[in-house]
C-alpha positions, 0 to 999 in steps of 0.5 A: 157088527162082526159080520158087517166088518168081516172080509168078503173077497178082500172087502168088508161085507158092509161095502158089498151090502151098501152097493147091493142096496144102491143097485136095488134102490136104483132099479126099483126107482127106475122101474117102479117110479119112472117107468110104471107104464110101457112107453117110448123114451125120448132123446131128451129124457134119455140124456137126463136119465143118463146124466143122473146115472153118471152122477150117481156113479161118480159119487159112488167113486168119490165114496170109494176114494174117501173110504178106501184111498185114492189109488182104488178110487182112481182104479174105479174111475178108470174101470168105469170109463173103459166099460162105459166106452166099451158099452157104446157098441153094445147099443148097436147090437141091441138095436139090431136085436130089437129090430130083428125081433120087431120089438116096439120102442115102448117095450124095449125099456123093460126088456133092457131092464131085465137084461141088465139084471141078467148082466149083473148076475152073469158079470158077477160070476165071470168076475168071481171066476177071474178073481179066483184064477188070478189069485191062484195063478198071477200069470193069468194076468199076462194072458189077459194082457196079451188078449187085450193087445191082440183084440186092440190090434184086431179092431184097427183092421177088422172089416165091417159086417153085421151079426147074423141074428137069424142064424144064431144057434141059441135062437134056432135051438129055442125056436126048435125046442120051445113053443114061440108065438109069432106075435108080441103080447105087450111086455110079456115074455111068456103067454098061455096059448091053445095047443094046435093038436090038443086044444089045451092051454100051453105056455109059449115064449114070445119074441120079447123073450127071445130078444132078452136071451140074445141080449144076455148072450151078446153081453157074454161076448162083450164081457170077454174083453171088458172083464180082462180090461178091468183086471188089467187095471186092478185085481180088487174084486170089489172095484172090478165088479162095481165099476162094471155094474155102475157103467152098465146100469145107465146103459138102458137109459143111454140106449135110447139117445145113442141108438138114434145117433150111433153112426156119429160114434163110428170112429170111437172104435179106434180110440177103444182099440188104443185103450185096450192096447194101452191097458194090456201093455201096462201089465208088461210095463209094470212087471218087466220094465218097472220091475214089479213097480206099480204103473201110476194110477193117475197116469193110467186114468189120464191116458184112458180118459184122453183116448176115449174123449179124443175118440168121441170128439173126433167122431162127432167132428168127422161126421158133423155134416153127414159125410164120412159117417158109416152106414152102420157100426161094425160089431165084429170090428169092435169085438173079437 
């Protein structure tokens, strides 16, 4: 019992264990029950599963609210909404990656699942590093805040062009240092194939493995602004990590619905830009205008939710008849 109540990064161990158990249960349920076989997910199923994940995330936030107070509860919801909105442009890049490697829709779900597992680990490392930096030097938050403001302003004016996956240095390095099969082998990441010179069976990566690697590298780029954004809201490591992961867990379900209508959310980037500028400015307002006083969490949550909702509704209205819809979403217009 003493172990369960011991402090780990500012939160009792049993909170972390409860969260880890929830993530493990959701992943096992998703992969072992809902998707035992590789198949293409329809838009209707995608939306239902997305709603399920959102309900779980909201219920988890309610538990935090009850157990740890209203302030942390609102901080969790604010971080969740921001990460959920920022993850929409992840969908565009993931879609490009799957298209480039010619991955059929029925194999994409499992690749996304393993990609999410990689994200859980990578985000954990980045958040732990960020938390250590902030704890040792509070002024790091000012760098995070300035970066968010810079990123938000850049999003308003950046041009539209797609990422060049073919010339990605990691893809080129793997292709040059590993055997890669030219064709897919169902859901396998590695297969045994005869060596051209010796005829012996050797291990080779498949295009699905390359797609998985690029997806995880893309998430590292995405995390460059999403992690500072949540640290600008709260420095509680548990809230930072759980709000990020709960938003990302439902991404693989949301992907199949959004990938079919991603052009409808083109104008959301301007709302996200405003959110990043607002979150970054909040740090300076709290410390230099309010003399270290806390920016009201309920106001922060309200402004964030209003900006994101406004961006979604305006995008849907603007592209309702097909006019003014962007031919493609600008990856570099959204991320630095």
